[in-house]
N, C-alpha and C positions, 0 to 999 in steps of 0.2 A: 506360542509362535517363536520360531527360531530365525534369527537374522545373521547371516554370514557376510562379513565384509572383507575386502582384500587386505593384505598386509599394509601397515601404515606407510611404508615407503613406496608402494605402488602408485603410479600416476593415474589420476582420474582423467585429466587433460594435461597437455604439455605445460609444465611449470606448476601444476596443481596436484600435490600428493594427497592421498586419501587421509592421512593423518590418523591419530588415535581417536577412538570413539569417545573417550572422556576428555579429549583435548579441544575444548571450545576455542575458536569457532571452526574446526576442521570440517571437511565434507563428511567424514564418518560421523561426526557429532550430529550434523543436520540430518543425515540419513536415518540415524537412530531416533531422533526427535520426531521425524515425520511418521515413522512406523509406530512409535510409542503412542502418538496422538490417535492413529488409526485404531489401535487396539483398545485404548482406554476411553477414547471419546467418540469414536465413530467418525463418519465423514463430516467435515466442517460445513457449517451453513454460512454462506457468504451474503446472501441477499438481505438488504436492508428494507426494501420496499415490496409491495404486492403487485406492482405493475412496473413496466419499464420506465414510465414517466416518473414514478416515485423513486426508482433506483437512481435515475439521473439527478433528481433533486437532492437526494441524500448525499450523493458523492460530490455534486457541484457545490453544495453548501458547506462542505468540509474542506480540509487541506489549505495550503497556501497561507499559513499563519493563523488559521482558525482551529482551536483545540477540538479534538474529535467530539468531546461531550457537548460543546457548544453547537457544533454543526448538527448533531443528532437532535438536540432539543429544538433547534430552529426548524428542522425537517418535520419533527412530530407536530409542532404547532401548525405548520402549513397543511399537513395532512389532516389533522383533526378538524381544521376549519374549512375543509373541503376545497382547498385551492390547488390541489394536485390532480384533480379528476377532470379538469377542463383546461381552458386556456386563459388564465387570469392575466390581467394587465400588469404592466410594470408597477403602476401606482398601487394596485391592490397588494402586490407582494411586498413592496417597499414599506407600506403601512404596517404590515405584520412583522417584518424584519427589524424595523426601527423600535418596536415596542420591547422594553427590557425583558430578558429571559431569566428564568430561575434555574440555575445549574448547580447541583449539589448543595442546595440551600443558600446559594449566593446569587445576588442580582448582577447580571452582566449585560453588556450591550453587544450585539452582533456586529462584527467589523465588516467593512466594505458592503454595507447593506444596499446602497444605491447601485453599485456595480453588479452585485449578485442578483438583485431583483431584475435588472435588465437582461442579464444572461439567462436566467431561469425562465423568464417570460418568453424570450425568443426560442429557447429549447423546447418548452412545452407546446408552443405553436407548431414547431416543426414536427414534433413527435405525434401530434394529433393527426397529421397526414397519414400516418401508418406505413411509411415507406422505409423504416429502419430495417436493414438486412440482419437476419438472425441465424444465418447458416453457419457462421464461424465467429469466434471471438475477434479475429483480426478484421473481418468484414465489418462487424459492428463498430469496432474501435476506429477504423478508418472513416466510417460514416460520421461518427461522433466528433471527429477532429474538424469537421466542417463547421461545427457550431461555435459561436463566439464564447470565449471564456473556458473552453474545454481543451486542455493540452493532452499530450501523450499519457501522462500518469493518470489523470482523472478518467480519460477515455478508456484506458486499460483496466482501471479499477471497476468501472461500470460493466465492461464486457466480461471480466473475470467473475464478478458477482452474479450477473444476470444469467450467464450461459455456463458457468463453471468452466470457463475457457482455459485451456492450457497452451494456446498459441500466442498469448500475450503475457507480459509480466508487469507488475506494479513496482516500478523502481523508485525508491526514495533514498534518503540519506542512510537509513539503516541497512538496506540491501547493498548500497554502494560501499559502506564501510567494511562489511563482511567480504564483499567481492575483492576489494583491494587487499585486505588482510591475508586472504588465502592465495593471492596471486591470480585470481580469475580475471579481474578488471585491471587494465593498464592504468597507472596513476594519472596519465595525461588526458583521460577521458572523463567527461562530466555528464551528469544526467541532463543538465540544461542544454548541452550542445550535441551530445552523442547518444541520445536515448535509444534509438533503434539498434545501433551497434552494440551497446551494452545489453539490450534485450536479447539479441541473438546469442550472445555469450551465455547469458543466464539460462535461456531455454536449452541450449546444448548441454550445459552443466546439469540441469535437472534430468534430461534424457539419459545422460551417461550414468547418473546416480540411480536411475530406475524409479524415480518418483515423479509425481505430477507437479508441474510448475506452479499450479494454483495452490497446492498444499505447501510446497516449499517456501514460496514467498510469504505465505500467511504465517508459517511457523517461525521463519527468520524475523519477520516484523514483530511478532508477539514476544519472542525471546529478547530481542534487542530493546524493545520499548520498555521492558521491565528490568533491564540491566541497571546496575548502579552507575553513578556518575563516573567512577574510576574506569569502568569498562568502556563507557562511551568515549571518554577522553582518550584512552589508550588506543582504541581503534580509530578514532577520529584523527589522531595525530599522524596516521599513516596517509592521510589524504593531502593533496596539494592545497595550498591556501586559497586557490581560485575555485574550489569545488562547491562552495556554498557557505552557509553560516558556520561560524566557529563551533567546534565540538562542545565547548563549554556552554555556549548559549543553548544549543539543542539539548545537551544532556541534563541541564538543570530542570527541564520540564518533566523528566521521568519521575514517576511517583512510587513505583514498586521495584524494590531491589532484590537481587538474588545473590547474596554474598558468596555462595558456593561457587559461582562462576569464576570468581577471581582466581581460584586455585586451579582452574581448568585451562587457563590460557595456554595457547601453543607458544 
């Protein structure tokens, strides 16, 4: 497979040059990473559940200060015990979530168990009605936003996973850092307050690159999540102080580093 990219100085969007393909985190770098994943790994599989109810549960139980591994273990427990195939009560879910979990050989407790039990019980009852729109990712996302405890990021995550949707984007601190670093996102916009404006910029960005938005945000998330502390702090320092948690706090949670990336910075 041959991939031809424009000269590094050419603009992909106003203020956003393509950059060098080896220049992490330039648009050219991400375009190459997406194409490389297609060739070497095939189409990515996003789904975590076998039904929409399970997908909602898996995504709802993760995020917002809950490590991914903890959320997945909690989800698997509820699924194995048959609580995601019907409409369990808040009390039934809470009992399971309050029971200690074993994650990577360690015993941990699920945070926000009472709150998540309530949200999940309400969501499963609503999903049981079978009126969730599945025509487009955005239609499903907008419907999910009506449910308590589900914000734009979680709703978009569910819609992307379940429908392989390219009309929504999963914007988190990783995507924000990259977007600010390459000049795509204005520094005065935050995910918390300007989610949909940032989403439109990201979707336009992926379209101009000629890649699927679902693939692009998955590749960026994976690459950033495994970056070393130095990379996280370096990109995080480009963000305004009001954009969320400090880069040092977020970065210390990363477990897999890629030292080669340090030499590729633009």
